[in-house]
DRENDO-1510 file (C-alpha; in Angstrom, 1 decimal, always signed):
<recs>
REC; n; res; u; v; w
REC; 1; MET; -20.1; +14.0; -5.1 .
REC; 2; SER; -16.8; +15.6; -4.2 .
REC; 3; LEU; -13.5; +13.7; -4.5 .
REC; 4; ALA; -13.0; +13.9; -0.7 .
REC; 5; ARG; -16.5; +12.4; -0.2 .
REC; 6; GLN; -15.8; +9.7; -2.8 .
REC; 7; PHE; -12.6; +8.8; -1.0 .
REC; 8; MET; -14.4; +8.6; +2.4 .
REC; 9; VAL; -17.0; +6.3; +0.9 .
REC; 10; ALA; -14.2; +4.1; -0.6 .
REC; 11; ALA; -12.4; +4.0; +2.7 .
REC; 12; ALA; -15.6; +2.9; +4.4 .
REC; 13; ALA; -16.1; +0.2; +1.8 .
REC; 14; ILE; -12.6; -1.1; +2.6 .
REC; 15; ALA; -13.4; -1.3; +6.3 .
REC; 16; ALA; -16.7; -3.0; +5.7 .
REC; 17; SER; -15.2; -5.6; +3.5 .
REC; 18; ALA; -12.3; -6.4; +5.8 .
REC; 19; ALA; -14.3; -9.1; +7.7 .
REC; 20; ALA; -14.8; -11.0; +4.4 .
REC; 21; PHE; -11.1; -11.8; +4.1 .
REC; 22; ALA; -10.2; -15.4; +4.9 .
REC; 23; HIS; -11.2; -16.6; +8.3 .
REC; 24; GLU; -9.1; -14.3; +10.4 .
REC; 25; PRO; -10.9; -11.6; +12.3 .
REC; 26; GLY; -10.3; -8.0; +11.4 .
REC; 27; PRO; -8.2; -6.6; +8.6 .
REC; 28; HIS; -4.9; -8.2; +9.5 .
REC; 29; VAL; -4.7; -11.1; +7.1 .
REC; 30; HIS; -1.3; -12.6; +6.1 .
REC; 31; GLY; -0.8; -12.6; +2.3 .
REC; 32; VAL; -3.3; -9.7; +1.8 .
REC; 33; ALA; -2.6; -6.0; +1.7 .
REC; 34; ARG; -5.0; -3.1; +1.2 .
REC; 35; LEU; -4.4; -0.1; -1.1 .
REC; 36; GLN; -6.4; +3.0; -1.4 .
REC; 37; ILE; -5.7; +5.3; -4.4 .
REC; 38; ALA; -7.1; +8.8; -4.7 .
REC; 39; LEU; -6.5; +11.1; -7.7 .
REC; 40; ASP; -7.4; +14.8; -7.0 .
REC; 41; GLY; -6.3; +17.1; -9.8 .
REC; 42; PRO; -2.5; +16.7; -10.2 .
REC; 43; LEU; -2.1; +14.8; -6.9 .
REC; 44; LEU; -2.0; +11.0; -6.9 .
REC; 45; THR; -2.1; +9.6; -3.3 .
REC; 46; LEU; -1.7; +6.0; -2.4 .
REC; 47; PHE; -2.3; +4.5; +1.1 .
REC; 48; LEU; -0.9; +1.1; +1.7 .
REC; 49; ASP; -1.8; -1.1; +4.7 .
REC; 50; SER; +0.0; -4.5; +4.9 .
REC; 51; PRO; +0.9; -7.1; +7.6 .
REC; 52; LEU; +4.6; -7.0; +8.0 .
REC; 53; ASP; +4.7; -10.7; +7.3 .
REC; 54; ASN; +3.9; -10.0; +3.7 .
REC; 55; LEU; +6.9; -7.8; +3.4 .
REC; 56; LEU; +9.5; -9.3; +5.8 .
REC; 57; GLY; +8.3; -12.8; +6.6 .
REC; 58; PHE; +8.1; -11.8; +10.3 .
REC; 59; GLU; +6.1; -9.3; +12.4 .
REC; 60; HIS; +8.2; -8.7; +15.5 .
REC; 61; PHE; +10.9; -6.2; +16.3 .
REC; 62; PRO; +14.1; -7.4; +14.5 .
REC; 63; SER; +16.4; -9.3; +16.9 .
REC; 64; THR; +19.1; -10.9; +14.6 .
REC; 65; GLU; +21.4; -9.2; +12.2 .
REC; 66; LYS; +19.7; -10.8; +9.3 .
REC; 67; GLN; +16.3; -9.4; +10.4 .
REC; 68; LYS; +17.8; -6.0; +11.0 .
REC; 69; ALA; +19.3; -6.1; +7.5 .
REC; 70; ALA; +15.9; -7.1; +6.1 .
REC; 71; VAL; +14.2; -4.2; +7.8 .
REC; 72; ALA; +16.8; -1.7; +6.5 .
REC; 73; ALA; +16.4; -3.1; +3.0 .
REC; 74; LEU; +12.6; -2.8; +3.3 .
REC; 75; ASP; +12.8; +0.7; +4.5 .
REC; 76; SER; +15.2; +1.6; +1.6 .
REC; 77; ARG; +13.1; +0.0; -1.0 .
REC; 78; LEU; +9.7; +1.4; +0.2 .
REC; 79; ARG; +11.2; +5.0; +0.3 .
REC; 80; ARG; +11.9; +4.8; -3.4 .
REC; 81; ALA; +8.3; +5.4; -4.4 .
REC; 82; GLN; +8.7; +4.5; -8.1 .
REC; 83; SER; +10.2; +1.1; -7.2 .
REC; 84; VAL; +6.8; +0.3; -5.5 .
REC; 85; PHE; +4.3; +2.2; -7.7 .
REC; 86; LEU; +4.8; +3.2; -11.3 .
REC; 87; PRO; +2.1; +5.6; -12.6 .
REC; 88; THR; +1.5; +5.8; -16.4 .
REC; 89; PRO; +4.7; +7.3; -17.7 .
REC; 90; ALA; +2.8; +9.7; -20.1 .
REC; 91; ALA; +1.3; +11.5; -17.0 .
REC; 92; ARG; +4.8; +12.5; -15.9 .
REC; 93; CYS; +4.2; +11.9; -12.2 .
REC; 94; ALA; +7.0; +12.5; -9.7 .
REC; 95; SER; +7.1; +11.4; -6.1 .
REC; 96; THR; +6.7; +14.3; -3.7 .
REC; 97; SER; +6.5; +12.4; -0.3 .
REC; 98; VAL; +6.7; +9.0; +1.3 .
REC; 99; LYS; +5.6; +8.3; +4.8 .
REC; 100; LEU; +6.2; +4.9; +6.4 .
REC; 101; GLU; +4.8; +3.8; +9.8 .
REC; 102; SER; +5.6; +0.5; +11.5 .
REC; 103; PRO; +6.9; -0.7; +14.8 .
REC; 104; VAL; +10.0; -2.3; +13.2 .
REC; 105; PHE; +11.2; +1.2; +12.2 .
REC; 106; THR; +11.3; +2.5; +15.8 .
REC; 107; PRO; +14.6; +2.4; +17.7 .
REC; 108; LYS; +13.2; +0.3; +20.6 .
REC; 109; ALA; +11.0; -2.8; +20.6 .
REC; 110; PRO; +7.3; -2.1; +20.9 .
REC; 111; ALA; +5.3; -3.2; +23.9 .
REC; 112; ALA; +4.0; -6.8; +23.9 .
REC; 113; GLY; +0.8; -7.2; +21.8 .
REC; 114; ASP; -1.0; -9.9; +19.9 .
REC; 115; GLY; +2.1; -10.7; +17.8 .
REC; 116; HIS; +0.8; -9.0; +14.7 .
REC; 117; ALA; +2.2; -5.9; +13.3 .
REC; 118; ASP; +1.5; -3.9; +10.1 .
REC; 119; LEU; +3.1; -1.4; +7.9 .
REC; 120; LYS; +1.2; +1.7; +6.9 .
REC; 121; ALA; +2.5; +3.9; +4.1 .
REC; 122; GLU; +1.4; +7.0; +2.3 .
REC; 123; TYR; +2.8; +7.9; -1.2 .
REC; 124; VAL; +2.1; +11.2; -2.9 .
REC; 125; PHE; +2.9; +11.9; -6.5 .
REC; 126; ARG; +2.4; +15.1; -8.5 .
REC; 127; CYS; +1.5; +14.5; -12.1 .
REC; 128; GLU; +2.2; +17.2; -14.7 .
REC; 129; LEU; -0.4; +15.7; -17.1 .
REC; 130; PRO; -3.0; +14.0; -14.8 .
REC; 131; GLU; -5.4; +13.6; -17.7 .
REC; 132; ARG; -2.9; +11.0; -19.2 .
REC; 133; LEU; -2.9; +9.0; -16.0 .
REC; 134; LYS; -4.5; +5.7; -16.9 .
REC; 135; ASP; -3.1; +3.2; -14.4 .
REC; 136; VAL; -0.6; +2.4; -11.7 .
REC; 137; ASP; +1.7; -0.6; -11.9 .
REC; 138; VAL; +1.9; -2.0; -8.4 .
REC; 139; ARG; +5.3; -3.6; -7.9 .
REC; 140; LEU; +4.7; -5.1; -4.4 .
REC; 141; PHE; +4.7; -8.7; -5.6 .
REC; 142; ASP; +8.4; -8.4; -6.8 .
REC; 143; GLY; +10.6; -9.4; -4.0 .
REC; 144; PHE; +7.8; -10.0; -1.5 .
REC; 145; PRO; +6.9; -13.7; -1.9 .
REC; 146; HIS; +4.5; -13.7; +1.0 .
REC; 147; MET; +2.3; -11.0; -0.7 .
REC; 148; ARG; -0.5; -12.9; -2.5 .
REC; 149; ARG; -3.2; -10.4; -3.0 .
REC; 150; ILE; -3.8; -6.6; -2.8 .
REC; 151; GLU; -7.4; -5.3; -2.3 .
REC; 152; VAL; -7.6; -1.9; -4.0 .
REC; 153; GLN; -10.1; +0.9; -3.7 .
REC; 154; VAL; -9.8; +3.8; -6.2 .
REC; 155; ALA; -11.5; +7.3; -6.0 .
REC; 156; GLY; -10.9; +9.7; -8.8 .
REC; 157; PRO; -12.5; +11.9; -11.4 .
REC; 158; ARG; -14.1; +8.8; -13.1 .
REC; 159; GLY; -15.7; +7.8; -9.8 .
REC; 160; GLN; -15.0; +4.8; -7.5 .
REC; 161; ALA; -13.7; +1.4; -8.4 .
REC; 162; SER; -12.3; -1.6; -6.7 .
REC; 163; ALA; -9.9; -4.3; -7.9 .
REC; 164; THR; -8.0; -7.3; -6.6 .
REC; 165; LEU; -4.4; -7.5; -7.6 .
REC; 166; GLU; -2.3; -10.7; -7.7 .
REC; 167; VAL; +1.1; -11.7; -9.1 .
REC; 168; SER; -0.3; -12.1; -12.6 .
REC; 169; ARG; -2.4; -8.9; -12.4 .
REC; 170; HIS; -0.5; -6.1; -10.9 .
REC; 171; ARG; -1.9; -3.0; -12.7 .
REC; 172; VAL; -4.7; -0.8; -11.4 .
REC; 173; ASN; -6.8; +1.1; -13.9 .
REC; 174; LEU; -7.7; +4.6; -12.8 .
</recs>
């Protein structure tokens, strides 16, 4: 099975398991984020989907100076890929791109909705020695006390895998 097909299957598994989280409908569950990891040759790609509450403690457009400062700090931290994800050092992976998408990063307040908002992020690393890539240290529990669990799906040369990360277990084996 091609890596692209493996990743599509892993993504489908994430969507199918979303309803099993807590008692909230759909994939938006406070305290829980989702992470998809794909390794294709030298490229390591990570897709993060998290309720903003996990990262900011609120989900609305920032209205106070304190909230605006929190959003700016979040943006700054998440754009430093290796402060969020640390691939095995021996693989010599370097961040090549970071894309963040969330209504709190837009210059105007979003239209009224159900009061829930998410952050979607894509991180791409290029690894000089991908055969040495054994794991990724996920550092999203540091500084984000509302983050309780990260549901992970991995697709790579060794096949598919899933894991649940928590504060005491924050490393994903690839």
